[in-house]
Backbone bond lengths (Angstrom), bond angles and torsions (degrees), N, CA, C in turn:
res aa  C-N    CA-C-N  psi(-1)  N-CA   C-N-CA  omega(-1)  CA-C   N-CA-C  phi
1 M - - - 1.457 - - 1.523 108.87 -
2 T 1.313 116.20 137.63 1.454 121.22 179.73 1.526 109.82 -84.38
3 D 1.315 116.37 154.44 1.460 119.91 179.82 1.521 112.17 -99.91
4 R 1.326 117.27 12.31 1.464 120.25 178.57 1.528 110.26 -142.21
5 L 1.309 115.09 158.15 1.462 121.15 176.73 1.522 108.01 -84.10
6 T 1.313 116.96 122.69 1.464 121.46 -172.60 1.529 114.35 -77.68
7 H 1.322 118.64 -14.18 1.462 120.37 -178.24 1.526 113.15 -90.60
8 F 1.345 116.16 15.65 1.461 120.91 176.03 1.523 108.51 -127.62
9 D 1.353 116.09 137.95 1.460 119.11 178.56 1.528 109.70 -83.53
10 A 1.333 116.59 -174.93 1.459 121.86 -177.05 1.525 112.96 -60.95
11 D 1.341 116.67 -24.43 1.465 121.19 179.36 1.523 112.99 -92.91
12 G 1.332 116.61 3.53 1.461 120.17 179.43 1.519 114.69 83.90
13 Q 1.335 116.58 11.58 1.462 120.71 -179.75 1.529 109.39 -89.67
14 A 1.320 115.67 140.00 1.471 120.64 177.99 1.522 109.32 -66.27
15 H 1.331 115.60 140.47 1.461 120.95 176.37 1.517 109.88 -153.76
16 M 1.322 115.20 161.77 1.454 121.34 175.73 1.527 107.33 -83.92
17 V 1.315 116.76 128.76 1.455 121.80 -177.01 1.526 110.15 -63.36
18 D 1.337 116.22 135.62 1.464 121.34 177.52 1.520 108.45 -81.07
19 V 1.329 116.94 112.39 1.459 121.04 179.38 1.535 111.27 -106.62
20 G 1.332 117.09 9.51 1.455 121.85 -176.11 1.515 114.06 -58.91
21 G 1.323 118.25 -32.14 1.448 121.42 -178.56 1.519 114.80 -87.83
22 K 1.318 116.17 -4.66 1.465 119.60 -178.69 1.526 111.05 -78.65
23 T 1.307 115.30 153.22 1.462 121.97 177.90 1.527 109.50 -81.14
24 E 1.329 116.09 140.34 1.456 119.68 174.74 1.528 109.04 -74.51
25 T 1.313 115.45 127.47 1.464 121.68 176.20 1.514 108.61 -138.75
26 K 1.315 115.57 164.61 1.464 119.98 173.46 1.523 106.97 -69.38
27 R 1.320 116.20 130.97 1.465 123.18 -179.78 1.522 108.33 -121.54
28 V 1.326 115.88 134.46 1.460 121.92 179.35 1.526 108.05 -135.02
29 A 1.311 117.56 138.43 1.451 122.29 173.53 1.523 109.03 -136.42
30 V 1.328 115.60 140.46 1.459 122.49 177.81 1.528 107.58 -123.24
31 A 1.327 116.25 128.28 1.465 121.49 -180.00 1.522 109.43 -133.80
32 E 1.328 115.23 160.96 1.464 119.71 177.77 1.523 110.73 -147.66
33 G 1.306 114.32 165.35 1.451 122.90 173.55 1.507 107.68 -168.45
34 R 1.323 115.47 167.30 1.470 117.00 -179.37 1.511 110.68 -141.72
35 I 1.325 114.08 156.78 1.454 121.50 175.80 1.523 107.66 -124.45
36 T 1.322 115.30 132.22 1.465 120.37 177.07 1.519 107.89 -108.29
37 M 1.330 114.44 152.09 1.469 120.02 -174.71 1.517 110.11 -152.98
38 E 1.284 115.77 175.29 1.467 121.34 175.77 1.530 109.18 -67.26
39 P 1.330 117.83 147.89 1.465 120.34 179.68 1.534 113.84 -54.23
40 A 1.331 117.37 -38.27 1.466 120.14 179.68 1.529 111.26 -65.36
41 T 1.319 116.17 -37.75 1.467 120.78 177.48 1.516 109.73 -66.19
42 F 1.320 116.51 -43.91 1.462 121.11 178.77 1.530 110.46 -58.32
43 R 1.322 117.33 -45.60 1.474 120.98 179.55 1.527 110.94 -60.91
44 M 1.318 116.59 -41.30 1.457 121.48 178.73 1.529 110.49 -59.32
45 V 1.336 116.79 -44.83 1.462 120.97 179.47 1.530 110.00 -66.02
46 K 1.315 115.51 -46.56 1.467 120.87 -177.21 1.529 111.49 -62.01
47 E 1.315 116.17 -41.13 1.467 120.90 -177.84 1.520 112.62 -81.72
48 G 1.329 117.42 -10.78 1.464 120.65 -179.35 1.510 113.40 74.15
49 S 1.332 116.92 27.19 1.468 119.91 -175.95 1.530 113.62 -101.40
50 A 1.326 118.08 12.89 1.467 120.59 177.70 1.520 109.94 -65.52
51 K 1.321 117.24 142.16 1.466 121.67 -178.14 1.525 112.75 -60.52
52 K 1.337 116.53 -30.28 1.466 119.99 -177.79 1.522 113.04 -85.10
53 G 1.335 118.27 -2.49 1.465 120.44 175.91 1.511 114.93 111.80
54 D 1.318 115.55 -153.48 1.462 124.26 -176.42 1.537 109.21 -74.39
55 V 1.317 115.93 94.32 1.461 121.62 -174.97 1.527 111.44 -58.93
56 I 1.308 118.06 -49.26 1.457 121.56 -176.92 1.529 111.56 -65.70
57 G 1.317 116.90 -43.58 1.465 120.72 179.40 1.526 111.70 -61.35
58 I 1.313 116.59 -43.72 1.467 120.18 -179.60 1.530 110.13 -70.10
59 A 1.334 117.56 -38.02 1.464 120.98 177.85 1.525 110.83 -63.82
60 R 1.324 117.58 -35.71 1.472 121.28 177.76 1.527 110.11 -63.50
61 I 1.322 117.20 -47.18 1.471 120.82 179.07 1.532 110.09 -63.48
62 A 1.327 117.68 -41.03 1.469 121.14 178.91 1.524 110.99 -61.80
63 A 1.320 116.85 -41.54 1.471 120.37 179.33 1.516 111.42 -63.29
64 I 1.323 116.55 -43.96 1.469 120.21 178.89 1.527 109.96 -62.85
65 Q 1.321 115.96 -46.16 1.462 120.09 -179.90 1.536 110.69 -61.39
66 A 1.324 117.30 -40.99 1.463 121.11 -179.97 1.524 111.05 -63.34
67 S 1.322 117.02 -40.12 1.467 119.10 179.70 1.524 110.72 -59.19
68 K 1.322 116.53 -36.25 1.457 121.36 -178.93 1.529 112.62 -74.95
69 R 1.333 117.28 -17.17 1.470 122.01 -177.27 1.534 112.92 -110.02
70 T 1.310 117.42 12.63 1.462 120.86 -175.12 1.522 112.44 -55.66
71 S 1.310 117.90 -44.02 1.470 119.38 -177.81 1.530 112.32 -67.04
72 D 1.319 118.27 -18.38 1.461 121.38 174.25 1.532 111.33 -77.68
73 L 1.329 116.26 -22.39 1.463 121.29 -175.39 1.534 113.36 -99.79
74 V 1.322 116.36 -34.92 1.460 121.69 -177.32 1.533 106.74 -106.40
75 P 1.330 117.99 110.68 1.460 122.41 -167.40 1.524 117.59 -52.76
76 L 1.323 120.11 -38.37 1.459 120.91 -174.74 1.528 113.30 -104.56
77 C 1.323 115.74 14.89 1.458 122.09 -178.81 1.533 110.14 -86.09
78 H 1.331 116.26 134.36 1.469 120.33 178.96 1.528 110.51 -74.10
79 P 1.338 117.80 141.77 1.470 119.46 172.21 1.535 108.60 -71.65
80 L 1.314 116.12 132.99 1.462 120.74 -176.17 1.515 112.22 -122.14
81 P 1.326 117.08 143.03 1.461 120.50 172.29 1.530 108.89 -83.29
82 L 1.296 116.90 97.07 1.462 120.53 -178.65 1.524 110.34 -70.50
83 T 1.321 115.90 137.47 1.463 120.32 178.33 1.514 111.17 -100.09
84 R 1.330 116.87 -19.62 1.475 120.65 179.81 1.518 109.32 -163.24
85 V 1.326 115.41 139.03 1.459 122.32 170.25 1.518 107.20 -138.01
86 A 1.333 116.10 118.72 1.469 121.15 178.56 1.521 107.77 -115.02
87 V 1.320 115.67 130.87 1.462 121.67 -178.20 1.520 108.30 -123.74
88 D 1.313 116.15 123.28 1.464 121.59 178.90 1.513 109.97 -125.13
89 F 1.313 115.87 141.91 1.457 122.47 176.33 1.518 109.35 -117.82
90 T 1.317 115.99 135.05 1.457 122.34 176.81 1.523 107.74 -117.55
91 L 1.321 115.85 123.46 1.459 121.30 -179.78 1.519 109.96 -95.72
92 D 1.324 116.29 128.37 1.458 123.11 179.99 1.526 107.87 -117.47
93 E 1.330 115.03 97.26 1.465 119.72 -175.59 1.523 112.31 -63.99
94 A 1.331 118.13 -39.22 1.462 121.44 -178.23 1.530 111.56 -60.79
95 A 1.335 116.78 -34.79 1.471 121.25 -178.84 1.525 112.30 -99.29
96 S 1.320 117.82 -0.49 1.469 122.39 -174.55 1.532 110.28 48.64
97 S 1.320 114.65 50.28 1.460 118.96 -177.37 1.527 111.17 -136.81
98 I 1.315 114.09 158.70 1.460 122.14 177.43 1.527 106.82 -128.39
99 T 1.319 116.15 126.08 1.462 121.31 177.25 1.519 108.71 -101.50
100 C 1.325 115.44 133.34 1.456 122.54 176.26 1.523 107.16 -106.60
101 N 1.340 116.27 127.74 1.446 122.68 178.74 1.523 107.86 -123.34
102 V 1.321 116.91 127.50 1.462 121.51 -176.81 1.524 110.18 -125.35
103 T 1.318 115.50 133.74 1.457 122.61 170.40 1.523 107.47 -115.18
104 A 1.328 116.42 122.47 1.462 121.66 178.37 1.526 108.42 -117.26
105 E 1.335 115.89 141.39 1.465 120.71 -178.11 1.519 110.99 -137.12
106 T 1.330 114.69 150.03 1.462 122.34 173.82 1.517 108.28 -155.89
107 V 1.311 116.27 168.95 1.459 122.60 166.72 1.524 103.70 -117.71
108 G 1.339 115.76 113.39 1.454 117.90 -175.50 1.515 113.43 -170.00
109 R 1.342 114.28 -164.51 1.457 121.74 -174.90 1.522 113.28 -102.24
110 T 1.315 117.20 -1.23 1.465 120.38 178.96 1.521 108.19 -146.60
111 G 1.328 115.08 158.74 1.459 120.67 -172.45 1.513 114.89 -76.66
112 V 1.325 115.33 171.29 1.466 123.15 -176.80 1.530 112.28 -113.29
113 E 1.341 116.68 22.58 1.457 119.61 179.54 1.527 111.76 -60.35
114 M 1.319 116.55 -43.55 1.472 119.44 -177.35 1.527 111.25 -65.73
115 E 1.315 117.15 -35.40 1.459 120.47 178.73 1.526 110.96 -66.62
116 A 1.339 116.71 -41.94 1.466 119.79 178.82 1.529 110.87 -66.62
117 L 1.322 117.00 -43.72 1.475 120.87 -179.82 1.531 111.81 -66.25
118 T 1.312 116.66 -40.41 1.472 120.59 178.39 1.525 110.11 -64.40
119 A 1.315 116.29 -42.28 1.462 120.12 179.41 1.530 111.33 -61.13
120 V 1.318 117.23 -43.73 1.466 120.72 178.37 1.515 109.95 -59.42
121 Q 1.323 116.55 -51.00 1.457 120.05 -176.00 1.529 111.77 -61.40
122 V 1.331 117.67 -43.95 1.460 120.23 -178.65 1.533 110.94 -70.63
123 G 1.320 117.52 -35.38 1.466 119.33 173.90 1.517 111.50 -58.13
124 L 1.340 115.86 -45.62 1.469 120.13 179.21 1.523 111.59 -69.29
125 L 1.325 117.25 -38.28 1.473 120.18 176.99 1.526 111.57 -62.30
126 T 1.320 116.26 -34.97 1.466 120.36 178.12 1.522 110.81 -66.06
127 I 1.326 116.62 -41.18 1.472 119.07 175.03 1.518 109.47 -60.27
128 Y 1.325 116.57 -45.11 1.471 120.27 178.57 1.531 110.49 -58.43
129 D 1.324 116.08 -49.04 1.465 120.59 -178.25 1.525 111.67 -58.76
130 M 1.318 116.77 -41.94 1.462 120.08 -176.37 1.520 112.74 -74.51
131 C 1.328 117.89 -20.01 1.465 121.22 -175.77 1.520 113.82 -114.33
132 K 1.321 118.75 -3.02 1.464 121.23 -173.64 1.527 114.00 -62.03
133 A 1.313 118.26 -24.49 1.467 120.29 179.73 1.528 111.55 -63.77
134 V 1.329 116.82 -26.94 1.464 119.86 -179.12 1.525 113.44 -109.99
135 D 1.365 117.67 -11.79 1.459 119.67 -176.00 1.528 110.24 -156.68
136 R 1.319 115.93 88.21 1.468 120.03 -179.95 1.527 112.58 -79.30
137 G 1.318 118.08 -8.17 1.459 121.89 -177.32 1.519 114.27 -91.86
138 M 1.316 118.05 10.87 1.465 119.74 178.19 1.527 109.43 -59.32
139 C 1.322 116.12 149.70 1.459 120.73 -175.97 1.530 110.26 -130.41
140 M 1.332 115.76 123.73 1.456 121.20 174.97 1.527 107.45 -92.73
141 E 1.341 115.88 134.62 1.457 118.77 -175.12 1.528 110.78 -153.15
142 G 1.309 114.75 164.54 1.451 120.76 173.25 1.514 115.27 64.72
143 I 1.334 117.31 28.04 1.466 119.37 178.04 1.525 106.06 -72.98
144 R 1.344 115.65 120.36 1.462 118.47 -175.15 1.525 111.35 -161.20
145 L 1.317 113.29 158.34 1.450 121.20 174.32 1.524 107.77 -81.59
146 L 1.325 116.83 131.86 1.463 121.75 177.95 1.519 112.23 -98.55
147 E 1.353 115.67 -35.07 1.452 119.04 -174.64 1.515 110.06 -162.79
148 K 1.343 116.47 148.11 1.453 121.89 172.01 1.515 108.42 -142.66
149 L 1.318 114.93 142.58 1.461 121.68 179.33 1.516 109.26 -131.99
150 G 1.331 115.44 147.77 1.448 121.20 175.31 1.506 113.06 103.23
151 G 1.311 114.05 162.75 1.456 120.25 178.26 1.513 113.18 80.97
152 K 1.319 114.41 -177.04 1.460 122.64 -176.18 1.532 112.39 -60.65
153 S 1.331 116.32 -37.69 1.477 119.04 -177.41 1.523 112.67 -80.07
154 G 1.348 117.20 -7.79 1.452 119.78 173.18 1.514 114.88 74.55
155 H 1.323 116.43 -137.54 1.456 123.59 -175.01 1.530 109.82 -99.29
156 W 1.323 115.72 128.30 1.459 122.41 175.05 1.505 107.91 -127.60
157 K 1.314 117.12 137.32 1.456 121.82 177.68 1.521 108.56 -136.47
158 L 1.334 116.54 137.74 1.453 122.25 178.26 1.510 110.11 -59.65
159 D 1.297 116.78 131.28 1.474 121.69 177.17 1.517 107.97 -68.52
160 A 1.311 117.09 122.77 1.475 122.34 -175.69 1.520 113.39 -71.73
161 S 1.327 118.55 -10.15 1.466 119.27 -177.07 1.497 113.40 -76.22
């Protein structure tokens, strides 16, 4: 772990980190988040009966698209050539929740954590958007990085405790 914020120069001014001297390596990041909703809303999503269509399918496409546009949304984020983005949704009927899990990959000089996190958030936002007419109280929570591989800092995994 570094003891300084890398997006600020010696004078405290925001800047884009220079990654030109870094070695290109395979980079992988895994992130997740979940959205909880009313049981009736959950059933509608699960059964595919939402008026706007296949909620999960559209949320998957939105998440992938968001990962590719991360540098347009996060000001100091480098644009990356993604080599793979996998988006999975897990439906938990007992909790009336849907978990979005994203794995983003590239070969480059900087990591793909922001792309994975952005994809998760936009996937969940898409579910919210498609279901808000019947359930404005949905709650997105637990958006977090689970694991990252590659680069100088190597392999990091969230402590499960």
